[in-house]
Z-matrix of the N, CA and C atoms (Angstrom, degrees):
N
C 1 1.444
C 2 1.532 1 112.10
N 3 1.330 2 119.10 1 -41.19
C 4 1.471 3 118.45 2 178.65
C 5 1.529 4 112.57 3 -57.93
N 6 1.317 5 117.58 4 -33.28
C 7 1.464 6 120.53 5 178.23
C 8 1.526 7 110.52 6 -67.03
N 9 1.336 8 116.90 7 -43.81
C 10 1.465 9 120.69 8 178.91
C 11 1.525 10 111.71 9 -65.55
N 12 1.320 11 116.14 10 -33.20
C 13 1.465 12 120.48 11 179.20
C 14 1.525 13 111.87 12 -84.70
N 15 1.312 14 117.21 13 3.84
C 16 1.466 15 124.98 14 179.59
C 17 1.524 16 112.52 15 58.57
N 18 1.336 17 116.52 16 31.48
C 19 1.457 18 121.36 17 175.10
C 20 1.525 19 110.22 18 -83.92
N 21 1.328 20 116.40 19 -23.26
C 22 1.464 21 122.28 20 175.32
C 23 1.521 22 108.03 21 -130.19
N 24 1.316 23 116.14 22 156.91
C 25 1.464 24 119.93 23 -178.08
C 26 1.526 25 112.07 24 -88.79
N 27 1.343 26 116.75 25 -27.82
C 28 1.467 27 121.04 26 -177.13
C 29 1.518 28 110.70 27 -130.18
N 30 1.314 29 115.74 28 149.88
C 31 1.455 30 121.76 29 177.01
C 32 1.529 31 110.11 30 -70.94
N 33 1.320 32 116.63 31 148.79
C 34 1.457 33 121.09 32 174.97
C 35 1.525 34 111.91 33 -75.35
N 36 1.316 35 117.04 34 -15.67
C 37 1.467 36 121.04 35 -178.27
C 38 1.525 37 109.97 36 -73.62
N 39 1.309 38 115.11 37 133.69
C 40 1.458 39 119.30 38 177.57
C 41 1.533 40 110.72 39 -74.51
N 42 1.345 41 116.01 40 -38.34
C 43 1.460 42 120.91 41 -179.93
C 44 1.520 43 109.97 42 -124.18
N 45 1.322 44 115.41 43 140.94
C 46 1.461 45 121.71 44 172.86
C 47 1.519 46 107.10 45 -127.29
N 48 1.330 47 115.85 46 134.18
C 49 1.450 48 122.00 47 -176.81
C 50 1.524 49 108.59 48 -107.55
N 51 1.320 50 116.08 49 124.59
C 52 1.463 51 122.18 50 -177.04
C 53 1.526 52 108.70 51 -101.22
N 54 1.314 53 115.38 52 116.00
C 55 1.461 54 121.15 53 -179.28
C 56 1.516 55 110.67 54 -108.65
N 57 1.306 56 115.15 55 149.93
C 58 1.458 57 123.41 56 167.26
C 59 1.517 58 103.81 57 -117.84
N 60 1.323 59 116.16 58 105.06
C 61 1.463 60 118.79 59 -171.80
C 62 1.518 61 108.53 60 64.19
N 63 1.326 62 116.67 61 -123.78
C 64 1.463 63 120.97 62 179.37
C 65 1.518 64 112.11 63 -99.89
N 66 1.324 65 117.40 64 7.27
C 67 1.464 66 121.79 65 -174.59
C 68 1.526 67 111.18 66 -104.05
N 69 1.326 68 116.27 67 125.44
C 70 1.451 69 121.37 68 177.21
C 71 1.525 70 108.87 69 -72.29
N 72 1.316 71 116.55 70 119.78
C 73 1.459 72 120.54 71 -179.08
C 74 1.523 73 112.93 72 -104.25
N 75 1.341 74 117.27 73 -34.84
C 76 1.456 75 119.01 74 -176.21
C 77 1.523 76 110.16 75 -154.69
N 78 1.319 77 114.66 76 160.59
C 79 1.463 78 121.49 77 177.11
C 80 1.519 79 108.11 78 -134.49
N 81 1.328 80 115.27 79 135.00
C 82 1.457 81 121.04 80 177.42
C 83 1.525 82 107.81 81 -110.45
N 84 1.329 83 115.92 82 133.16
C 85 1.460 84 121.78 83 179.57
C 86 1.513 85 108.89 84 -120.61
N 87 1.330 86 116.65 85 115.88
C 88 1.449 87 122.63 86 176.88
C 89 1.533 88 106.96 87 -92.40
N 90 1.314 89 115.85 88 93.99
C 91 1.464 90 122.15 89 -177.45
C 92 1.531 91 107.68 90 -85.87
N 93 1.327 92 115.03 91 82.59
C 94 1.465 93 122.05 92 -171.21
C 95 1.522 94 113.47 93 -60.31
N 96 1.345 95 116.50 94 -36.80
C 97 1.472 96 118.43 95 -175.10
C 98 1.526 97 113.29 96 -63.81
N 99 1.326 98 117.95 97 -22.38
C 100 1.471 99 120.06 98 177.62
C 101 1.530 100 112.04 99 -115.48
N 102 1.334 101 116.97 100 -1.84
C 103 1.457 102 120.58 101 178.08
C 104 1.520 103 114.55 102 74.68
N 105 1.331 104 116.61 103 24.39
C 106 1.467 105 120.22 104 -179.96
C 107 1.522 106 109.97 105 -109.38
N 108 1.322 107 115.18 106 149.94
C 109 1.457 108 121.58 107 173.20
C 110 1.524 109 106.25 108 -125.67
N 111 1.326 110 115.44 109 113.17
C 112 1.457 111 121.72 110 -178.16
C 113 1.516 112 109.94 111 -102.28
N 114 1.316 113 116.34 112 148.46
C 115 1.460 114 120.54 113 174.08
C 116 1.513 115 108.51 114 -137.40
N 117 1.327 116 114.66 115 124.61
C 118 1.465 117 121.34 116 179.07
C 119 1.522 118 108.62 117 -109.97
N 120 1.325 119 116.16 118 124.95
C 121 1.470 120 122.31 119 177.64
C 122 1.522 121 108.81 120 -100.90
N 123 1.328 122 115.61 121 117.96
C 124 1.463 123 120.86 122 175.41
C 125 1.520 124 110.84 123 -87.37
N 126 1.315 125 115.35 124 -28.74
C 127 1.465 126 122.20 125 -178.14
C 128 1.520 127 108.03 126 -144.18
N 129 1.329 128 115.58 127 140.98
C 130 1.462 129 120.26 128 173.51
C 131 1.530 130 108.95 129 -133.68
N 132 1.330 131 117.82 130 150.29
C 133 1.457 132 120.50 131 177.60
C 134 1.527 133 110.88 132 -66.79
N 135 1.307 134 115.68 133 154.09
C 136 1.461 135 120.98 134 170.63
C 137 1.523 136 105.09 135 -85.24
N 138 1.319 137 116.19 136 106.38
C 139 1.462 138 120.33 137 -176.39
C 140 1.522 139 110.36 138 -74.55
N 141 1.340 140 114.56 139 146.40
C 142 1.454 141 119.43 140 178.44
C 143 1.522 142 109.07 141 -141.16
N 144 1.334 143 116.29 142 127.09
C 145 1.465 144 126.54 143 -2.43
C 146 1.532 145 110.93 144 -67.86
N 147 1.302 146 115.00 145 159.86
C 148 1.458 147 121.74 146 -177.15
C 149 1.524 148 110.93 147 -53.38
N 150 1.322 149 115.99 148 133.68
C 151 1.458 150 121.40 149 179.47
C 152 1.515 151 114.35 150 83.12
N 153 1.330 152 118.19 151 0.47
C 154 1.463 153 121.39 152 -176.55
C 155 1.522 154 112.81 153 -75.05
N 156 1.323 155 117.58 154 -24.06
C 157 1.456 156 119.98 155 -177.32
C 158 1.511 157 113.49 156 80.26
N 159 1.331 158 117.49 157 11.82
C 160 1.456 159 122.67 158 177.35
C 161 1.524 160 107.89 159 -160.13
N 162 1.321 161 115.68 160 175.64
C 163 1.472 162 121.25 161 -177.41
C 164 1.525 163 109.61 162 -108.05
N 165 1.322 164 116.26 163 63.18
C 166 1.465 165 121.26 164 -174.08
C 167 1.523 166 113.04 165 -64.98
N 168 1.314 167 118.35 166 -40.10
C 169 1.471 168 120.39 167 -175.96
C 170 1.523 169 112.44 168 -66.93
N 171 1.330 170 117.37 169 -39.19
C 172 1.464 171 119.92 170 -179.10
C 173 1.525 172 112.50 171 -96.88
N 174 1.332 173 117.94 172 -2.73
C 175 1.462 174 126.44 173 174.84
C 176 1.533 175 114.32 174 71.71
N 177 1.315 176 118.38 175 -12.90
C 178 1.461 177 121.28 176 178.39
C 179 1.522 178 108.18 177 -149.71
N 180 1.311 179 116.60 178 138.27
C 181 1.465 180 120.56 179 176.90
C 182 1.521 181 108.46 180 -82.58
N 183 1.307 182 116.07 181 130.72
C 184 1.458 183 121.32 182 -178.48
C 185 1.523 184 111.01 183 -85.03
N 186 1.322 185 115.32 184 162.89
C 187 1.465 186 121.92 185 -177.40
C 188 1.522 187 113.13 186 -98.42
N 189 1.313 188 117.04 187 -25.80
C 190 1.469 189 121.51 188 -174.97
C 191 1.521 190 109.91 189 -143.09
N 192 1.323 191 114.59 190 176.69
C 193 1.458 192 121.17 191 173.78
C 194 1.511 193 112.91 192 83.25
N 195 1.307 194 115.08 193 -154.17
C 196 1.462 195 121.48 194 -176.68
C 197 1.524 196 112.85 195 -73.15
N 198 1.316 197 117.24 196 -9.83
C 199 1.460 198 121.09 197 -177.53
C 200 1.530 199 112.90 198 -90.96
N 201 1.357 200 117.13 199 8.50
C 202 1.461 201 120.84 200 176.61
C 203 1.526 202 109.56 201 -131.70
N 204 1.322 203 114.62 202 156.30
C 205 1.464 204 122.15 203 176.29
C 206 1.520 205 107.63 204 -114.74
N 207 1.329 206 116.84 205 129.59
C 208 1.467 207 122.13 206 177.21
C 209 1.522 208 108.56 207 -94.37
N 210 1.328 209 116.54 208 140.11
C 211 1.457 210 121.76 209 -177.06
C 212 1.527 211 110.49 210 -118.00
N 213 1.331 212 116.06 211 121.88
C 214 1.460 213 122.00 212 176.30
C 215 1.516 214 108.46 213 -139.79
N 216 1.314 215 118.75 214 103.69
C 217 1.458 216 127.19 215 6.86
C 218 1.523 217 110.88 216 -73.01
N 219 1.334 218 116.20 217 163.83
C 220 1.470 219 119.51 218 179.78
C 221 1.523 220 111.30 219 -62.82
N 222 1.338 221 115.31 220 155.00
C 223 1.464 222 119.90 221 170.82
C 224 1.518 223 106.78 222 -70.97
N 225 1.322 224 117.26 223 131.92
C 226 1.462 225 121.25 224 -178.66
C 227 1.519 226 109.76 225 -118.04
N 228 1.338 227 115.41 226 134.11
C 229 1.463 228 121.61 227 178.41
C 230 1.518 229 108.96 228 -128.70
N 231 1.319 230 116.48 229 146.65
C 232 1.460 231 122.77 230 171.87
C 233 1.521 232 106.30 231 -100.99
N 234 1.330 233 116.27 232 97.07
C 235 1.464 234 121.10 233 -175.38
C 236 1.522 235 112.74 234 -66.93
N 237 1.331 236 117.25 235 -21.29
C 238 1.459 237 118.91 236 178.21
C 239 1.526 238 111.44 237 -70.98
N 240 1.330 239 117.35 238 -23.63
C 241 1.469 240 121.29 239 177.16
C 242 1.527 241 112.76 240 -112.28
N 243 1.342 242 116.96 241 -19.34
C 244 1.458 243 122.27 242 -175.88
C 245 1.536 244 109.28 243 -137.83
N 246 1.343 245 117.83 244 69.90
C 247 1.470 246 120.04 245 -175.17
C 248 1.525 247 114.47 246 -64.68
N 249 1.324 248 118.03 247 -21.49
C 250 1.469 249 120.39 248 179.39
C 251 1.521 250 112.40 249 -86.56
N 252 1.331 251 116.93 250 1.05
C 253 1.467 252 122.23 251 179.16
C 254 1.533 253 110.87 252 54.07
N 255 1.315 254 115.76 253 47.97
C 256 1.463 255 122.19 254 -177.71
C 257 1.524 256 113.17 255 -90.32
N 258 1.337 257 116.90 256 -28.94
C 259 1.463 258 120.33 257 -172.55
C 260 1.526 259 111.32 258 -124.30
N 261 1.337 260 116.76 259 95.25
C 262 1.465 261 118.44 260 178.18
C 263 1.530 262 110.64 261 -63.98
N 264 1.322 263 114.57 262 139.79
C 265 1.466 264 120.44 263 179.54
C 266 1.527 265 109.60 264 -85.29
N 267 1.312 266 115.01 265 163.77
C 268 1.469 267 120.66 266 178.16
C 269 1.521 268 108.10 267 -143.67
N 270 1.303 269 115.46 268 177.39
C 271 1.468 270 119.99 269 176.43
C 272 1.524 271 109.89 270 -59.67
N 273 1.325 272 117.03 271 -34.41
C 274 1.466 273 121.51 272 -178.78
C 275 1.532 274 112.41 273 -72.32
N 276 1.348 275 117.76 274 -31.12
C 277 1.466 276 119.97 275 -175.10
C 278 1.528 277 113.72 276 -101.89
N 279 1.340 278 117.90 277 -14.97
C 280 1.466 279 121.58 278 -179.27
C 281 1.524 280 109.39 279 -132.81
N 282 1.323 281 117.07 280 106.85
C 283 1.468 282 120.74 281 -177.44
C 284 1.534 283 113.65 282 -58.12
N 285 1.334 284 117.71 283 -28.69
C 286 1.468 285 121.94 284 -178.55
C 287 1.535 286 113.27 285 -92.70
N 288 1.328 287 117.18 286 10.40
C 289 1.469 288 121.88 287 -173.93
C 290 1.526 289 112.05 288 -48.90
N 291 1.325 290 118.17 289 -56.06
C 292 1.470 291 121.16 290 -176.98
C 293 1.521 292 112.04 291 -62.29
N 294 1.314 293 117.50 292 -39.92
C 295 1.468 294 122.11 293 -179.82
C 296 1.528 295 110.55 294 -65.13
N 297 1.322 296 116.99 295 -42.23
C 298 1.469 297 121.99 296 -179.53
C 299 1.525 298 110.23 297 -65.80
N 300 1.325 299 116.20 298 -48.04
C 301 1.467 300 120.85 299 -179.57
C 302 1.526 301 110.18 300 -62.13
N 303 1.320 302 116.79 301 -41.06
C 304 1.475 303 120.90 302 179.22
C 305 1.528 304 110.54 303 -62.28
N 306 1.324 305 117.37 304 -45.59
C 307 1.468 306 121.63 305 -179.77
C 308 1.524 307 111.41 306 -62.86
N 309 1.325 308 116.74 307 -42.35
C 310 1.467 309 120.84 308 178.34
C 311 1.529 310 109.88 309 -64.58
N 312 1.325 311 117.07 310 -42.34
C 313 1.470 312 121.23 311 179.62
C 314 1.530 313 110.87 312 -60.98
N 315 1.320 314 117.19 313 -41.77
C 316 1.465 315 121.19 314 178.28
C 317 1.528 316 110.63 315 -61.44
N 318 1.320 317 116.28 316 -41.69
C 319 1.464 318 120.26 317 -179.57
C 320 1.524 319 111.15 318 -68.47
N 321 1.334 320 117.29 319 -36.58
C 322 1.463 321 120.91 320 176.83
C 323 1.531 322 109.47 321 -61.95
N 324 1.322 323 116.85 322 -44.38
C 325 1.465 324 120.24 323 179.58
C 326 1.523 325 111.24 324 -61.92
N 327 1.326 326 117.76 325 -41.84
C 328 1.465 327 121.48 326 177.59
C 329 1.529 328 110.75 327 -65.29
N 330 1.313 329 116.08 328 -43.24
C 331 1.470 330 121.37 329 179.27
C 332 1.525 331 110.95 330 -60.39
N 333 1.317 332 116.62 331 -44.60
C 334 1.459 333 119.98 332 -176.22
C 335 1.529 334 112.58 333 -68.57
N 336 1.311 335 117.97 334 -19.54
C 337 1.469 336 121.43 335 174.85
C 338 1.529 337 111.53 336 -73.49
N 339 1.329 338 117.45 337 -18.55
C 340 1.461 339 121.43 338 -173.07
C 341 1.518 340 114.24 339 -93.27
N 342 1.316 341 118.92 340 -8.29
C 343 1.458 342 118.66 341 -177.45
C 344 1.518 343 111.83 342 -122.07
N 345 1.319 344 114.02 343 154.15
C 346 1.455 345 122.20 344 179.40
C 347 1.524 346 107.82 345 -119.84
N 348 1.322 347 117.44 346 128.75
C 349 1.472 348 119.07 347 178.98
C 350 1.536 349 111.05 348 -61.80
N 351 1.317 350 115.50 349 144.73
C 352 1.462 351 122.19 350 176.26
C 353 1.527 352 107.83 351 -121.82
N 354 1.326 353 117.96 352 160.70
C 355 1.467 354 119.30 353 177.82
C 356 1.526 355 110.98 354 -58.81
N 357 1.314 356 116.20 355 145.78
C 358 1.460 357 121.09 356 178.46
C 359 1.529 358 110.46 357 -61.19
N 360 1.320 359 115.75 358 135.32
C 361 1.458 360 121.19 359 179.93
C 362 1.526 361 112.36 360 -94.35
N 363 1.314 362 117.67 361 -20.32
C 364 1.467 363 121.00 362 -173.73
C 365 1.521 364 112.94 363 -107.39
N 366 1.329 365 117.56 364 36.50
C 367 1.458 366 120.51 365 175.50
C 368 1.524 367 108.69 366 -77.14
N 369 1.322 368 117.32 367 165.69
C 370 1.466 369 119.62 368 -179.65
C 371 1.527 370 110.01 369 -61.79
N 372 1.329 371 118.41 370 -35.74
C 373 1.458 372 120.62 371 -179.05
C 374 1.522 373 111.63 372 -65.40
N 375 1.323 374 116.78 373 -38.19
C 376 1.460 375 120.29 374 -179.37
C 377 1.523 376 112.80 375 -74.63
N 378 1.321 377 118.24 376 -9.99
C 379 1.459 378 120.48 377 -175.79
C 380 1.518 379 114.46 378 -117.32
N 381 1.334 380 117.72 379 5.55
C 382 1.464 381 118.37 380 177.61
C 383 1.528 382 109.76 381 -81.41
N 384 1.314 383 115.72 382 157.56
C 385 1.458 384 120.99 383 -179.75
C 386 1.516 385 109.08 384 -70.68
N 387 1.321 386 115.71 385 131.44
C 388 1.462 387 121.39 386 178.19
C 389 1.529 388 107.47 387 -123.92
N 390 1.321 389 116.10 388 96.84
C 391 1.469 390 118.77 389 -174.97
C 392 1.524 391 113.20 390 -60.10
N 393 1.320 392 118.59 391 -28.63
C 394 1.462 393 120.65 392 -178.89
C 395 1.531 394 112.60 393 -70.64
N 396 1.348 395 117.63 394 -8.46
C 397 1.454 396 120.78 395 178.36
C 398 1.530 397 113.26 396 -100.34
N 399 1.332 398 117.17 397 -7.83
C 400 1.462 399 118.85 398 -178.75
C 401 1.527 400 110.36 399 -84.76
N 402 1.327 401 117.78 400 153.97
C 403 1.466 402 119.96 401 176.69
C 404 1.528 403 109.56 402 -61.94
N 405 1.301 404 116.36 403 140.73
C 406 1.462 405 119.46 404 -175.66
C 407 1.516 406 110.05 405 -137.65
N 408 1.355 407 116.74 406 118.75
C 409 1.465 408 121.24 407 178.01
C 410 1.520 409 110.68 408 -91.70
N 411 1.340 410 116.20 409 -25.76
C 412 1.455 411 120.33 410 -177.52
C 413 1.513 412 111.25 411 -96.04
N 414 1.328 413 114.70 412 -157.91
C 415 1.455 414 121.49 413 178.83
C 416 1.513 415 108.30 414 -90.52
N 417 1.333 416 116.59 415 124.26
C 418 1.463 417 121.05 416 -179.74
C 419 1.516 418 109.19 417 -60.07
N 420 1.310 419 123.55 418 138.50
C 421 1.450 420 128.18 419 7.84
C 422 1.530 421 114.29 420 -92.81
N 423 1.338 422 118.04 421 5.02
C 424 1.461 423 119.64 422 178.76
C 425 1.528 424 107.48 423 -89.85
N 426 1.292 425 115.41 424 100.09
C 427 1.466 426 120.64 425 -173.81
C 428 1.510 427 110.38 426 -105.49
N 429 1.299 428 116.36 427 78.96
C 430 1.449 429 120.45 428 176.37
C 431 1.515 430 107.67 429 -104.14
N 432 1.302 431 116.16 430 120.98
C 433 1.458 432 119.88 431 -176.32
C 434 1.513 433 109.87 432 -102.61
N 435 1.337 434 116.79 433 73.23
C 436 1.451 435 120.18 434 -179.95
C 437 1.523 436 110.90 435 -70.04
N 438 1.314 437 116.63 436 -16.55
C 439 1.454 438 120.28 437 176.35
C 440 1.527 439 109.37 438 -60.93
N 441 1.349 440 117.13 439 -40.56
C 442 1.457 441 121.18 440 177.32
C 443 1.520 442 110.54 441 -62.98
N 444 1.350 443 116.31 442 -41.25
C 445 1.459 444 121.29 443 -179.56
C 446 1.526 445 110.25 444 -64.46
N 447 1.343 446 116.96 445 -43.32
C 448 1.463 447 120.76 446 178.91
C 449 1.526 448 110.40 447 -62.08
N 450 1.320 449 117.27 448 -44.47
C 451 1.468 450 120.66 449 179.55
C 452 1.518 451 110.97 450 -61.53
N 453 1.329 452 115.99 451 -40.13
C 454 1.461 453 120.39 452 -179.35
C 455 1.521 454 110.14 453 -65.01
N 456 1.368 455 116.96 454 -44.21
C 457 1.464 456 120.72 455 -179.32
C 458 1.521 457 110.84 456 -64.91
N 459 1.333 458 117.94 457 -41.82
C 460 1.469 459 119.42 458 -179.39
C 461 1.529 460 110.22 459 -67.13
N 462 1.340 461 117.61 460 -35.15
C 463 1.465 462 120.78 461 177.16
C 464 1.528 463 110.25 462 -66.16
N 465 1.334 464 116.79 463 -41.26
C 466 1.466 465 120.11 464 178.01
C 467 1.514 466 110.72 465 -64.15
N 468 1.342 467 117.22 466 -38.21
C 469 1.455 468 120.98 467 178.85
C 470 1.522 469 110.33 468 -63.51
N 471 1.362 470 116.21 469 -41.69
C 472 1.468 471 120.23 470 178.72
C 473 1.526 472 111.22 471 -62.29
N 474 1.325 473 116.22 472 -37.94
C 475 1.460 474 120.54 473 -179.56
C 476 1.534 475 109.25 474 -65.89
N 477 1.350 476 117.54 475 -40.14
C 478 1.457 477 121.51 476 -179.89
C 479 1.528 478 111.44 477 -64.47
N 480 1.345 479 115.73 478 -40.48
C 481 1.462 480 120.36 479 -177.37
C 482 1.495 481 109.37 480 -71.24
């Protein structure tokens, strides 16, 4: 919360896991002892149009399937020097590449031991309108709550007086 409220500049968390739905897409490592912030992307959306940096044609970036690209090894960025994630690092450009990727992989394995999958909450069935769950002042299925309207009008009348 202090980070969101801009009371601190950096999160106290050493690792942050970026999910798209239930799929791990990236991991950020705040390596405080050397002042580096690394980010490894395991999966990235297929942007449309290509190079746009977003999924404009399909209006939403997908989490799985043909609309994502898997990276092995992961794309690695040094956010302390490249905050826009424009230049992925490689073994040729980052001497610590293998060590960083290995450390992140170890943390991912530890992280995944700590959570248990739960049923999806945002399926189409969980998001359809269910009239039997809405408050109803009248006789179901005609749920007109004129009682609320009457209360509102009497409150407005009191305010006027």
